[in-house]
All heavy atoms as TSV, in Angstrom:
chain	resi	resn	atom	element	x	y	z
A	1	MET	N	N	-40.086	34.410	-28.350
A	1	MET	CA	C	-39.965	33.128	-27.684
A	1	MET	C	C	-38.564	32.504	-27.903
A	1	MET	O	O	-37.967	31.934	-26.975
A	1	MET	CB	C	-41.093	32.254	-28.119
A	1	MET	CG	C	-41.159	30.942	-27.372
A	1	MET	SD	S	-41.804	31.305	-25.686
A	1	MET	CE	C	-42.155	29.690	-25.202
A	2	LYS	N	N	-38.104	32.697	-29.206
A	2	LYS	CA	C	-36.834	32.096	-29.434
A	2	LYS	C	C	-35.710	32.867	-28.748
A	2	LYS	O	O	-34.703	32.256	-28.276
A	2	LYS	CB	C	-36.561	32.162	-30.978
A	2	LYS	CG	C	-37.334	31.159	-31.782
A	2	LYS	CD	C	-36.920	31.268	-33.287
A	2	LYS	CE	C	-37.758	30.295	-34.030
A	2	LYS	NZ	N	-37.399	30.250	-35.467
A	3	LYS	N	N	-35.858	34.199	-28.538
A	3	LYS	CA	C	-34.854	34.973	-27.811
A	3	LYS	C	C	-34.699	34.440	-26.430
A	3	LYS	O	O	-33.658	34.313	-25.756
A	3	LYS	CB	C	-35.152	36.399	-27.855
A	3	LYS	CG	C	-34.852	37.087	-29.157
A	3	LYS	CD	C	-35.114	38.560	-29.029
A	3	LYS	CE	C	-34.881	39.245	-30.372
A	3	LYS	NZ	N	-35.053	40.684	-30.357
A	4	ILE	N	N	-35.827	34.244	-25.780
A	4	ILE	CA	C	-35.922	33.706	-24.377
A	4	ILE	C	C	-35.268	32.415	-24.276
A	4	ILE	O	O	-34.464	32.108	-23.370
A	4	ILE	CB	C	-37.325	33.695	-23.856
A	4	ILE	CG1	C	-37.879	35.125	-23.777
A	4	ILE	CG2	C	-37.377	33.035	-22.419
A	4	ILE	CD1	C	-39.325	35.265	-23.330
A	5	LEU	N	N	-35.615	31.473	-25.193
A	5	LEU	CA	C	-34.973	30.120	-25.197
A	5	LEU	C	C	-33.469	30.193	-25.404
A	5	LEU	O	O	-32.642	29.462	-24.814
A	5	LEU	CB	C	-35.690	29.183	-26.172
A	5	LEU	CG	C	-37.060	28.802	-25.932
A	5	LEU	CD1	C	-37.654	27.995	-27.145
A	5	LEU	CD2	C	-37.052	27.941	-24.700
A	6	LEU	N	N	-33.036	31.135	-26.294
A	6	LEU	CA	C	-31.619	31.324	-26.548
A	6	LEU	C	C	-30.903	31.796	-25.260
A	6	LEU	O	O	-29.803	31.320	-24.936
A	6	LEU	CB	C	-31.451	32.211	-27.754
A	6	LEU	CG	C	-30.024	32.326	-28.320
A	6	LEU	CD1	C	-29.589	30.936	-28.758
A	6	LEU	CD2	C	-30.015	33.330	-29.452
A	7	LYS	N	N	-31.502	32.716	-24.570
A	7	LYS	CA	C	-30.887	33.301	-23.382
A	7	LYS	C	C	-30.835	32.224	-22.342
A	7	LYS	O	O	-29.849	32.168	-21.577
A	7	LYS	CB	C	-31.668	34.528	-22.921
A	7	LYS	CG	C	-31.467	35.738	-23.662
A	7	LYS	CD	C	-32.202	36.984	-23.086
A	7	LYS	CE	C	-31.955	38.226	-23.868
A	7	LYS	NZ	N	-32.694	39.304	-23.219
A	8	MET	N	N	-31.857	31.429	-22.245
A	8	MET	CA	C	-31.883	30.338	-21.285
A	8	MET	C	C	-30.757	29.330	-21.535
A	8	MET	O	O	-30.148	28.811	-20.620
A	8	MET	CB	C	-33.277	29.701	-21.209
A	8	MET	CG	C	-34.346	30.569	-20.521
A	8	MET	SD	S	-35.961	29.849	-20.571
A	8	MET	CE	C	-35.717	28.309	-19.709
A	9	ALA	N	N	-30.542	29.056	-22.801
A	9	ALA	CA	C	-29.539	28.094	-23.257
A	9	ALA	C	C	-28.147	28.672	-22.885
A	9	ALA	O	O	-27.320	27.944	-22.390
A	9	ALA	CB	C	-29.677	27.735	-24.672
A	10	PHE	N	N	-27.959	29.919	-23.170
A	10	PHE	CA	C	-26.626	30.569	-22.780
A	10	PHE	C	C	-26.395	30.582	-21.226
A	10	PHE	O	O	-25.358	30.230	-20.759
A	10	PHE	CB	C	-26.589	32.011	-23.284
A	10	PHE	CG	C	-26.312	32.123	-24.771
A	10	PHE	CD1	C	-27.014	33.023	-25.592
A	10	PHE	CD2	C	-25.302	31.262	-25.352
A	10	PHE	CE1	C	-26.709	33.074	-26.892
A	10	PHE	CE2	C	-25.057	31.461	-26.686
A	10	PHE	CZ	C	-25.771	32.270	-27.574
A	11	LYS	N	N	-27.464	30.891	-20.502
A	11	LYS	CA	C	-27.377	30.796	-19.051
A	11	LYS	C	C	-27.036	29.383	-18.486
A	11	LYS	O	O	-26.281	29.166	-17.686
A	11	LYS	CB	C	-28.635	31.322	-18.407
A	11	LYS	CG	C	-28.741	32.784	-18.379
A	11	LYS	CD	C	-27.722	33.378	-17.395
A	11	LYS	CE	C	-27.911	34.863	-17.388
A	11	LYS	NZ	N	-26.850	35.475	-16.583
A	12	ALA	N	N	-27.715	28.382	-19.174
A	12	ALA	CA	C	-27.490	26.982	-18.772
A	12	ALA	C	C	-26.030	26.577	-19.109
A	12	ALA	O	O	-25.427	25.941	-18.291
A	12	ALA	CB	C	-28.454	26.096	-19.555
A	13	ASP	N	N	-25.502	27.082	-20.176
A	13	ASP	CA	C	-24.120	26.729	-20.531
A	13	ASP	C	C	-23.154	27.453	-19.535
A	13	ASP	O	O	-22.135	26.871	-19.111
A	13	ASP	CB	C	-23.784	27.315	-21.921
A	13	ASP	CG	C	-24.365	26.339	-23.095
A	13	ASP	OD1	O	-24.674	25.168	-22.724
A	13	ASP	OD2	O	-24.517	26.789	-24.197
A	14	GLU	N	N	-23.451	28.677	-19.173
A	14	GLU	CA	C	-22.693	29.406	-18.171
A	14	GLU	C	C	-22.642	28.686	-16.822
A	14	GLU	O	O	-21.605	28.505	-16.173
A	14	GLU	CB	C	-23.116	30.889	-17.997
A	14	GLU	CG	C	-22.790	31.716	-19.135
A	14	GLU	CD	C	-23.331	33.177	-18.932
A	14	GLU	OE1	O	-23.523	33.537	-17.804
A	14	GLU	OE2	O	-23.573	33.893	-19.865
A	15	ILE	N	N	-23.855	28.240	-16.377
A	15	ILE	CA	C	-23.991	27.548	-15.055
A	15	ILE	C	C	-23.176	26.236	-15.186
A	15	ILE	O	O	-22.534	25.799	-14.250
A	15	ILE	CB	C	-25.407	27.300	-14.819
A	15	ILE	CG1	C	-26.083	28.652	-14.480
A	15	ILE	CG2	C	-25.558	26.335	-13.641
A	15	ILE	CD1	C	-27.563	28.612	-14.327
A	16	LYS	N	N	-23.265	25.520	-16.327
A	16	LYS	CA	C	-22.531	24.237	-16.418
A	16	LYS	C	C	-20.964	24.504	-16.354
A	16	LYS	O	O	-20.288	23.720	-15.764
A	16	LYS	CB	C	-22.859	23.566	-17.725
A	16	LYS	CG	C	-24.184	22.860	-17.740
A	16	LYS	CD	C	-24.473	22.228	-19.140
A	16	LYS	CE	C	-25.946	21.693	-19.233
A	16	LYS	NZ	N	-26.114	21.119	-20.588
A	17	LYS	N	N	-20.539	25.585	-17.007
A	17	LYS	CA	C	-19.076	25.846	-16.997
A	17	LYS	C	C	-18.697	26.192	-15.580
A	17	LYS	O	O	-17.538	25.767	-15.120
A	17	LYS	CB	C	-18.798	27.041	-17.897
A	17	LYS	CG	C	-18.826	26.625	-19.394
A	17	LYS	CD	C	-18.556	27.810	-20.307
A	17	LYS	CE	C	-18.650	27.484	-21.715
A	17	LYS	NZ	N	-18.446	28.630	-22.641
A	18	LYS	N	N	-19.474	26.909	-14.872
A	18	LYS	CA	C	-19.135	27.304	-13.490
A	18	LYS	C	C	-19.166	26.107	-12.520
A	18	LYS	O	O	-18.304	26.048	-11.600
A	18	LYS	CB	C	-20.075	28.366	-12.925
A	18	LYS	CG	C	-19.844	29.761	-13.525
A	18	LYS	CD	C	-20.725	30.760	-12.932
A	18	LYS	CE	C	-20.409	32.122	-13.579
A	18	LYS	NZ	N	-21.243	33.243	-13.014
A	19	LEU	N	N	-20.052	25.172	-12.778
A	19	LEU	CA	C	-20.127	24.011	-11.918
A	19	LEU	C	C	-18.900	23.091	-12.317
A	19	LEU	O	O	-18.401	22.354	-11.395
A	19	LEU	CB	C	-21.425	23.253	-12.176
A	19	LEU	CG	C	-22.642	23.910	-11.529
A	19	LEU	CD1	C	-23.870	23.194	-11.949
A	19	LEU	CD2	C	-22.478	24.012	-10.061
A	20	LYS	N	N	-18.480	23.013	-13.516
A	20	LYS	CA	C	-17.356	22.215	-13.921
A	20	LYS	C	C	-16.062	22.799	-13.492
A	20	LYS	O	O	-15.017	22.050	-13.330
A	20	LYS	CB	C	-17.296	21.951	-15.402
A	20	LYS	CG	C	-18.387	21.016	-15.899
A	20	LYS	CD	C	-18.332	20.849	-17.414
A	20	LYS	CE	C	-19.313	19.893	-17.862
A	20	LYS	NZ	N	-19.254	19.648	-19.364
A	21	ASN	N	N	-15.963	24.042	-13.296
A	21	ASN	CA	C	-14.734	24.696	-12.871
A	21	ASN	C	C	-14.384	24.284	-11.381
A	21	ASN	O	O	-15.103	24.529	-10.436
A	21	ASN	CB	C	-14.878	26.195	-12.901
A	21	ASN	CG	C	-13.527	26.895	-12.621
A	21	ASN	OD1	O	-12.523	26.328	-12.468
A	21	ASN	ND2	N	-13.660	28.221	-12.581
A	22	ASN	N	N	-13.228	23.588	-11.272
A	22	ASN	CA	C	-12.858	23.211	-9.853
A	22	ASN	C	C	-11.505	23.729	-9.503
A	22	ASN	O	O	-10.701	23.149	-8.798
A	22	ASN	CB	C	-12.792	21.631	-9.830
A	22	ASN	CG	C	-11.872	21.006	-10.820
A	22	ASN	OD1	O	-11.248	21.747	-11.599
A	22	ASN	ND2	N	-11.853	19.694	-10.869
A	23	SER	N	N	-11.166	24.918	-10.026
A	23	SER	CA	C	-9.852	25.532	-9.687
A	23	SER	C	C	-9.891	25.910	-8.187
A	23	SER	O	O	-10.886	26.368	-7.687
A	23	SER	CB	C	-9.634	26.762	-10.526
A	23	SER	OG	O	-10.581	27.762	-10.283
A	24	GLY	N	N	-8.784	25.772	-7.560
A	24	GLY	CA	C	-8.676	26.172	-6.176
A	24	GLY	C	C	-8.861	24.912	-5.225
A	24	GLY	O	O	-8.470	24.951	-4.051
A	25	GLN	N	N	-9.452	23.874	-5.680
A	25	GLN	CA	C	-9.742	22.676	-4.844
A	25	GLN	C	C	-8.399	21.977	-4.581
A	25	GLN	O	O	-8.176	21.356	-3.575
A	25	GLN	CB	C	-10.779	21.750	-5.468
A	25	GLN	CG	C	-12.118	22.295	-5.418
A	25	GLN	CD	C	-13.140	21.401	-6.013
A	25	GLN	OE1	O	-12.793	20.408	-6.651
A	25	GLN	NE2	N	-14.400	21.709	-5.773
A	26	GLY	N	N	-7.524	21.982	-5.529
A	26	GLY	CA	C	-6.257	21.231	-5.339
A	26	GLY	C	C	-5.333	21.853	-4.253
A	26	GLY	O	O	-4.688	21.178	-3.615
A	27	ALA	N	N	-5.461	23.232	-4.133
A	27	ALA	CA	C	-4.657	23.855	-3.167
A	27	ALA	C	C	-5.061	23.480	-1.769
A	27	ALA	O	O	-4.271	23.261	-0.885
A	27	ALA	CB	C	-4.732	25.370	-3.348
A	28	LEU	N	N	-6.414	23.366	-1.504
A	28	LEU	CA	C	-6.927	22.992	-0.200
A	28	LEU	C	C	-6.557	21.539	0.080
A	28	LEU	O	O	-6.084	21.229	1.161
A	28	LEU	CB	C	-8.402	23.221	-0.179
A	28	LEU	CG	C	-9.063	22.864	1.154
A	28	LEU	CD1	C	-8.534	23.750	2.258
A	28	LEU	CD2	C	-10.532	22.917	0.997
A	29	ASP	N	N	-6.723	20.687	-0.865
A	29	ASP	CA	C	-6.302	19.268	-0.736
A	29	ASP	C	C	-4.826	19.164	-0.364
A	29	ASP	O	O	-4.396	18.344	0.574
A	29	ASP	CB	C	-6.655	18.473	-1.961
A	29	ASP	CG	C	-8.081	18.358	-2.247
A	29	ASP	OD1	O	-8.839	18.635	-1.302
A	29	ASP	OD2	O	-8.504	18.045	-3.406
A	30	THR	N	N	-4.006	19.846	-1.032
A	30	THR	CA	C	-2.588	19.751	-0.868
A	30	THR	C	C	-2.215	20.288	0.598
A	30	THR	O	O	-1.384	19.788	1.278
A	30	THR	CB	C	-1.814	20.700	-1.858
A	30	THR	OG1	O	-2.120	20.104	-3.218
A	30	THR	CG2	C	-0.312	20.569	-1.689
A	31	ALA	N	N	-2.865	21.458	0.968
A	31	ALA	CA	C	-2.584	21.958	2.282
A	31	ALA	C	C	-2.981	20.963	3.444
A	31	ALA	O	O	-2.244	20.772	4.390
A	31	ALA	CB	C	-3.367	23.188	2.507
A	32	VAL	N	N	-4.103	20.292	3.300
A	32	VAL	CA	C	-4.523	19.318	4.168
A	32	VAL	C	C	-3.555	18.084	4.291
A	32	VAL	O	O	-3.119	17.601	5.311
A	32	VAL	CB	C	-5.951	18.793	3.952
A	32	VAL	CG1	C	-6.331	17.571	4.779
A	32	VAL	CG2	C	-6.927	19.919	4.149
A	33	ILE	N	N	-3.087	17.676	3.184
A	33	ILE	CA	C	-2.160	16.521	3.065
A	33	ILE	C	C	-0.776	16.924	3.712
A	33	ILE	O	O	-0.211	16.101	4.511
A	33	ILE	CB	C	-1.927	16.087	1.658
A	33	ILE	CG1	C	-3.194	15.425	1.057
A	33	ILE	CG2	C	-0.715	15.187	1.407
A	33	ILE	CD1	C	-3.173	15.139	-0.359
A	34	VAL	N	N	-0.349	18.204	3.487
A	34	VAL	CA	C	0.878	18.638	4.048
A	34	VAL	C	C	0.784	18.741	5.579
A	34	VAL	O	O	1.611	18.253	6.400
A	34	VAL	CB	C	1.318	20.006	3.486
A	34	VAL	CG1	C	2.472	20.648	4.330
A	34	VAL	CG2	C	1.757	19.809	2.045
A	35	LEU	N	N	-0.417	19.195	6.019
A	35	LEU	CA	C	-0.648	19.327	7.580
A	35	LEU	C	C	-0.626	17.900	8.216
A	35	LEU	O	O	0.009	17.696	9.260
A	35	LEU	CB	C	-1.889	20.136	7.754
A	35	LEU	CG	C	-2.237	20.371	9.216
A	35	LEU	CD1	C	-1.176	21.276	9.835
A	35	LEU	CD2	C	-3.607	21.017	9.292
A	36	ILE	N	N	-1.338	16.986	7.489
A	36	ILE	CA	C	-1.413	15.646	8.056
A	36	ILE	C	C	-0.025	15.010	8.098
A	36	ILE	O	O	0.415	14.311	9.069
A	36	ILE	CB	C	-2.417	14.779	7.208
A	36	ILE	CG1	C	-3.784	15.253	7.560
A	36	ILE	CG2	C	-2.300	13.301	7.623
A	36	ILE	CD1	C	-4.866	14.641	6.684
A	37	SER	N	N	0.774	15.182	7.059
A	37	SER	CA	C	2.150	14.670	6.978
A	37	SER	C	C	2.992	15.173	8.085
A	37	SER	O	O	3.700	14.467	8.684
A	37	SER	CB	C	2.751	14.970	5.625
A	37	SER	OG	O	1.990	14.389	4.579
A	38	ILE	N	N	2.889	16.482	8.411
A	38	ILE	CA	C	3.783	17.073	9.427
A	38	ILE	C	C	3.317	16.514	10.781
A	38	ILE	O	O	4.209	16.185	11.561
A	38	ILE	CB	C	3.591	18.633	9.412
A	38	ILE	CG1	C	4.289	19.196	8.123
A	38	ILE	CG2	C	4.122	19.267	10.609
A	38	ILE	CD1	C	3.944	20.610	7.902
A	39	VAL	N	N	2.095	16.419	11.053
A	39	VAL	CA	C	1.624	15.851	12.323
A	39	VAL	C	C	2.117	14.406	12.539
A	39	VAL	O	O	2.578	13.987	13.541
A	39	VAL	CB	C	0.018	15.962	12.447
A	39	VAL	CG1	C	-0.400	15.197	13.703
A	39	VAL	CG2	C	-0.300	17.446	12.544
A	40	LEU	N	N	1.815	13.572	11.467
A	40	LEU	CA	C	2.258	12.125	11.506
A	40	LEU	C	C	3.771	12.065	11.741
A	40	LEU	O	O	4.269	11.201	12.453
A	40	LEU	CB	C	1.747	11.460	10.315
A	40	LEU	CG	C	0.279	11.168	10.274
A	40	LEU	CD1	C	-0.039	10.392	8.961
A	40	LEU	CD2	C	-0.171	10.291	11.442
A	41	GLY	N	N	4.541	12.826	10.985
A	41	GLY	CA	C	5.873	12.843	11.069
A	41	GLY	C	C	6.425	13.172	12.490
A	41	GLY	O	O	7.371	12.543	13.023
A	42	ALA	N	N	5.821	14.234	13.115
A	42	ALA	CA	C	6.168	14.574	14.457
A	42	ALA	C	C	5.836	13.513	15.450
A	42	ALA	O	O	6.625	13.245	16.421
A	42	ALA	CB	C	5.437	15.886	14.813
A	43	LEU	N	N	4.726	12.792	15.227
A	43	LEU	CA	C	4.360	11.728	16.137
A	43	LEU	C	C	5.370	10.512	16.012
A	43	LEU	O	O	5.695	9.974	17.027
A	43	LEU	CB	C	2.927	11.247	15.894
A	43	LEU	CG	C	1.777	12.200	16.340
A	43	LEU	CD1	C	0.463	11.701	15.838
A	43	LEU	CD2	C	1.752	12.320	17.802
A	44	ILE	N	N	5.728	10.195	14.853
A	44	ILE	CA	C	6.640	9.111	14.557
A	44	ILE	C	C	8.063	9.454	15.227
A	44	ILE	O	O	8.626	8.582	15.833
A	44	ILE	CB	C	6.759	8.792	13.029
A	44	ILE	CG1	C	5.457	8.137	12.605
A	44	ILE	CG2	C	7.973	7.889	12.819
A	44	ILE	CD1	C	5.400	7.940	11.132
A	45	LEU	N	N	8.494	10.653	14.970
A	45	LEU	CA	C	9.733	11.050	15.575
A	45	LEU	C	C	9.709	11.070	17.152
A	45	LEU	O	O	10.645	10.626	17.734
A	45	LEU	CB	C	10.156	12.435	15.099
A	45	LEU	CG	C	10.677	12.483	13.629
A	45	LEU	CD1	C	10.971	13.931	13.216
A	45	LEU	CD2	C	12.005	11.631	13.546
A	46	ALA	N	N	8.604	11.514	17.660
A	46	ALA	CA	C	8.466	11.527	19.103
A	46	ALA	C	C	8.499	10.157	19.686
A	46	ALA	O	O	9.109	9.820	20.749
A	46	ALA	CB	C	7.252	12.288	19.560
A	47	GLY	N	N	7.860	9.207	19.002
A	47	GLY	CA	C	7.759	7.794	19.394
A	47	GLY	C	C	9.126	7.136	19.285
A	47	GLY	O	O	9.587	6.405	20.227
A	48	LEU	N	N	9.876	7.397	18.197
A	48	LEU	CA	C	11.211	6.830	18.046
A	48	LEU	C	C	12.145	7.360	19.082
A	48	LEU	O	O	13.000	6.665	19.670
A	48	LEU	CB	C	11.759	7.138	16.645
A	48	LEU	CG	C	11.124	6.346	15.556
A	48	LEU	CD1	C	11.716	6.760	14.183
A	48	LEU	CD2	C	11.536	4.817	15.778
A	49	TYR	N	N	12.052	8.697	19.403
A	49	TYR	CA	C	12.943	9.304	20.451
A	49	TYR	C	C	12.649	8.656	21.769
A	49	TYR	O	O	13.590	8.309	22.518
A	49	TYR	CB	C	12.742	10.827	20.459
A	49	TYR	CG	C	13.565	11.505	21.496
A	49	TYR	CD1	C	14.977	11.663	21.247
A	49	TYR	CD2	C	13.083	11.903	22.709
A	49	TYR	CE1	C	15.768	12.263	22.213
A	49	TYR	CE2	C	13.871	12.479	23.661
A	49	TYR	CZ	C	15.200	12.678	23.374
A	49	TYR	OH	O	15.998	13.320	24.333
A	50	ALA	N	N	11.374	8.514	22.099
A	50	ALA	CA	C	11.042	7.919	23.404
A	50	ALA	C	C	11.467	6.497	23.414
A	50	ALA	O	O	11.977	6.020	24.543
A	50	ALA	CB	C	9.516	7.964	23.632
A	51	LEU	N	N	11.356	5.756	22.414
A	51	LEU	CA	C	11.834	4.364	22.373
A	51	LEU	C	C	13.310	4.214	22.541
A	51	LEU	O	O	13.814	3.438	23.271
A	51	LEU	CB	C	11.390	3.645	21.149
A	51	LEU	CG	C	11.788	2.176	20.897
A	51	LEU	CD1	C	11.088	1.325	21.967
A	51	LEU	CD2	C	11.549	1.797	19.519
A	52	LEU	N	N	14.037	5.091	21.771
A	52	LEU	CA	C	15.519	4.925	21.803
A	52	LEU	C	C	16.060	5.430	23.166
A	52	LEU	O	O	17.115	4.977	23.629
A	52	LEU	CB	C	16.160	5.656	20.653
A	52	LEU	CG	C	15.985	5.126	19.254
A	52	LEU	CD1	C	16.488	6.028	18.205
A	52	LEU	CD2	C	16.587	3.742	19.132
A	53	ASP	N	N	15.484	6.459	23.733
A	53	ASP	CA	C	16.023	7.077	24.907
A	53	ASP	C	C	15.783	6.253	26.105
A	53	ASP	O	O	16.604	6.101	26.977
A	53	ASP	CB	C	15.286	8.431	25.101
A	53	ASP	CG	C	15.991	9.279	26.198
A	53	ASP	OD1	O	17.276	9.165	26.190
A	53	ASP	OD2	O	15.379	9.922	26.930
A	54	ASP	N	N	14.645	5.483	26.203
A	54	ASP	CA	C	14.331	4.780	27.412
A	54	ASP	C	C	14.573	3.325	27.347
A	54	ASP	O	O	14.974	2.664	28.288
A	54	ASP	CB	C	12.816	4.917	27.818
A	54	ASP	CG	C	12.476	6.295	28.153
A	54	ASP	OD1	O	13.376	7.023	28.546
A	54	ASP	OD2	O	11.279	6.751	28.106
A	55	THR	N	N	14.454	2.724	26.128
A	55	THR	CA	C	14.560	1.269	25.983
A	55	THR	C	C	15.869	0.818	25.399
A	55	THR	O	O	16.570	-0.034	25.960
A	55	THR	CB	C	13.411	0.728	25.150
A	55	THR	OG1	O	12.130	1.252	25.716
A	55	THR	CG2	C	13.357	-0.742	25.103
A	56	VAL	N	N	16.199	1.293	24.250
A	56	VAL	CA	C	17.271	0.752	23.512
A	56	VAL	C	C	18.644	1.295	24.023
A	56	VAL	O	O	19.557	0.467	24.199
A	56	VAL	CB	C	17.077	1.197	21.998
A	56	VAL	CG1	C	18.415	0.776	21.190
A	56	VAL	CG2	C	15.904	0.534	21.448
A	57	MET	N	N	18.700	2.529	24.318
A	57	MET	CA	C	20.034	3.159	24.768
A	57	MET	C	C	20.579	2.557	26.030
A	57	MET	O	O	21.743	2.191	26.110
A	57	MET	CB	C	19.960	4.659	24.791
A	57	MET	CG	C	19.749	5.265	23.412
A	57	MET	SD	S	21.033	4.864	22.279
A	57	MET	CE	C	22.385	5.812	22.833
A	58	PRO	N	N	19.778	2.452	27.089
A	58	PRO	CA	C	20.372	1.920	28.317
A	58	PRO	C	C	20.813	0.379	28.083
A	58	PRO	O	O	21.875	0.006	28.624
A	58	PRO	CB	C	19.257	1.925	29.355
A	58	PRO	CG	C	18.374	2.982	28.891
A	58	PRO	CD	C	18.465	2.908	27.317
A	59	GLU	N	N	20.071	-0.353	27.331
A	59	GLU	CA	C	20.408	-1.781	27.007
A	59	GLU	C	C	21.673	-1.783	26.247
A	59	GLU	O	O	22.546	-2.656	26.500
A	59	GLU	CB	C	19.233	-2.469	26.295
A	59	GLU	CG	C	19.470	-3.905	26.001
A	59	GLU	CD	C	19.613	-4.848	27.204
A	59	GLU	OE1	O	19.149	-4.452	28.296
A	59	GLU	OE2	O	20.247	-5.872	27.135
A	60	LEU	N	N	21.794	-0.992	25.207
A	60	LEU	CA	C	22.934	-0.905	24.378
A	60	LEU	C	C	24.191	-0.519	25.161
A	60	LEU	O	O	25.196	-1.082	25.032
A	60	LEU	CB	C	22.690	0.031	23.202
A	60	LEU	CG	C	23.813	0.128	22.116
A	60	LEU	CD1	C	24.004	-1.214	21.499
A	60	LEU	CD2	C	23.414	1.236	21.222
A	61	GLN	N	N	24.053	0.424	26.086
A	61	GLN	CA	C	25.121	0.867	26.879
A	61	GLN	C	C	25.581	-0.259	27.832
A	61	GLN	O	O	26.762	-0.446	28.026
A	61	GLN	CB	C	24.740	2.150	27.676
A	61	GLN	CG	C	25.780	2.776	28.375
A	61	GLN	CD	C	25.384	4.030	29.080
A	61	GLN	OE1	O	24.191	4.346	29.237
A	61	GLN	NE2	N	26.346	4.853	29.473
A	62	ARG	N	N	24.621	-0.987	28.390
A	62	ARG	CA	C	25.005	-2.035	29.400
A	62	ARG	C	C	25.727	-3.110	28.556
A	62	ARG	O	O	26.744	-3.688	29.089
A	62	ARG	CB	C	23.689	-2.677	29.936
A	62	ARG	CG	C	23.960	-3.791	30.974
A	62	ARG	CD	C	22.687	-4.466	31.424
A	62	ARG	NE	N	21.962	-5.105	30.366
A	62	ARG	CZ	C	22.246	-6.252	29.886
A	62	ARG	NH1	N	23.230	-6.924	30.283
A	62	ARG	NH2	N	21.536	-6.839	28.855
A	63	ARG	N	N	25.254	-3.523	27.347
A	63	ARG	CA	C	25.935	-4.578	26.601
A	63	ARG	C	C	27.382	-4.119	26.174
A	63	ARG	O	O	28.302	-5.024	26.191
A	63	ARG	CB	C	25.107	-4.924	25.410
A	63	ARG	CG	C	23.882	-5.713	25.744
A	63	ARG	CD	C	23.188	-6.272	24.519
A	63	ARG	NE	N	22.013	-6.969	24.942
A	63	ARG	CZ	C	21.313	-7.679	24.040
A	63	ARG	NH1	N	21.636	-7.718	22.802
A	63	ARG	NH2	N	20.291	-8.318	24.487
A	64	ILE	N	N	27.577	-2.898	25.762
A	64	ILE	CA	C	28.832	-2.421	25.432
A	64	ILE	C	C	29.777	-2.452	26.605
A	64	ILE	O	O	30.970	-2.868	26.536
A	64	ILE	CB	C	28.795	-1.049	24.765
A	64	ILE	CG1	C	28.100	-1.155	23.442
A	64	ILE	CG2	C	30.188	-0.406	24.657
A	64	ILE	CD1	C	27.800	0.225	22.822
A	65	THR	N	N	29.328	-1.978	27.797
A	65	THR	CA	C	30.093	-2.056	28.958
A	65	THR	C	C	30.467	-3.481	29.350
A	65	THR	O	O	31.638	-3.715	29.674
A	65	THR	CB	C	29.310	-1.440	30.136
A	65	THR	OG1	O	28.945	-0.113	29.749
A	65	THR	CG2	C	30.169	-1.359	31.382
A	66	GLU	N	N	29.547	-4.474	29.195
A	66	GLU	CA	C	29.899	-5.868	29.452
A	66	GLU	C	C	30.881	-6.386	28.502
A	66	GLU	O	O	31.763	-7.127	28.862
A	66	GLU	CB	C	28.631	-6.653	29.452
A	66	GLU	CG	C	27.706	-6.519	30.639
A	66	GLU	CD	C	26.375	-7.249	30.487
A	66	GLU	OE1	O	26.218	-7.950	29.471
A	66	GLU	OE2	O	25.553	-7.214	31.418
A	67	MET	N	N	30.737	-5.979	27.278
A	67	MET	CA	C	31.650	-6.483	26.235
A	67	MET	C	C	33.082	-6.060	26.410
A	67	MET	O	O	34.040	-6.752	26.201
A	67	MET	CB	C	31.133	-6.045	24.790
A	67	MET	CG	C	31.914	-6.664	23.693
A	67	MET	SD	S	31.169	-6.380	22.007
A	67	MET	CE	C	30.419	-4.856	22.143
A	68	PHE	N	N	33.310	-4.796	26.854
A	68	PHE	CA	C	34.657	-4.331	27.016
A	68	PHE	C	C	35.121	-4.321	28.454
A	68	PHE	O	O	36.119	-3.723	28.785
A	68	PHE	CB	C	34.674	-2.874	26.492
A	68	PHE	CG	C	34.583	-2.831	24.944
A	68	PHE	CD1	C	33.459	-2.361	24.351
A	68	PHE	CD2	C	35.661	-3.316	24.182
A	68	PHE	CE1	C	33.336	-2.381	22.991
A	68	PHE	CE2	C	35.564	-3.280	22.815
A	68	PHE	CZ	C	34.405	-2.787	22.155
A	69	ASN	N	N	34.408	-5.047	29.370
A	69	ASN	CA	C	34.795	-5.083	30.736
A	69	ASN	C	C	35.817	-6.285	30.849
A	69	ASN	O	O	35.512	-7.460	30.936
A	69	ASN	CB	C	33.588	-5.339	31.601
A	69	ASN	CG	C	33.933	-5.194	33.062
A	69	ASN	OD1	O	35.021	-4.895	33.456
A	69	ASN	ND2	N	32.902	-5.473	33.872
A	70	TYR	N	N	37.099	-5.899	30.896
A	70	TYR	CA	C	38.176	-6.923	30.945
A	70	TYR	C	C	38.527	-7.322	32.283
A	70	TYR	O	O	39.327	-8.135	32.472
A	70	TYR	CB	C	39.386	-6.409	30.218
A	70	TYR	CG	C	39.173	-6.120	28.757
A	70	TYR	CD1	C	39.341	-4.838	28.204
A	70	TYR	CD2	C	38.788	-7.125	27.874
A	70	TYR	CE1	C	39.114	-4.583	26.871
A	70	TYR	CE2	C	38.602	-6.912	26.563
A	70	TYR	CZ	C	38.777	-5.619	26.002
A	70	TYR	OH	O	38.536	-5.496	24.693
A	71	THR	N	N	37.909	-6.735	33.292
A	71	THR	CA	C	38.318	-7.096	34.685
A	71	THR	C	C	37.741	-8.457	35.125
A	71	THR	O	O	38.195	-9.003	36.188
A	71	THR	CB	C	37.849	-6.004	35.726
A	71	THR	OG1	O	36.491	-5.839	35.623
A	71	THR	CG2	C	38.580	-4.654	35.384
A	72	ASN	N	N	36.776	-8.969	34.470
A	72	ASN	CA	C	36.148	-10.210	34.889
A	72	ASN	C	C	36.951	-11.405	34.493
A	72	ASN	O	O	37.455	-11.813	33.710
A	72	ASN	CB	C	34.691	-10.371	34.366
A	72	ASN	CG	C	33.792	-9.423	35.045
A	72	ASN	OD1	O	34.026	-8.980	36.114
A	72	ASN	ND2	N	32.674	-9.094	34.340
């Protein structure tokens, strides 16, 4: 009976160690964070490019032309 209880205790310890082992989870978390960062960065850059190309640049060009237009 003692041998069976001792074997069960060893198995319980092995199971606890395996459940506590979390190796490999950090790699998956890091990969997801990197992927999200790349997608968000691309969206921000696309938004800034669209804003600067359509809104800011024509207005800036018009103001510079008006500022240096000496014929008036």
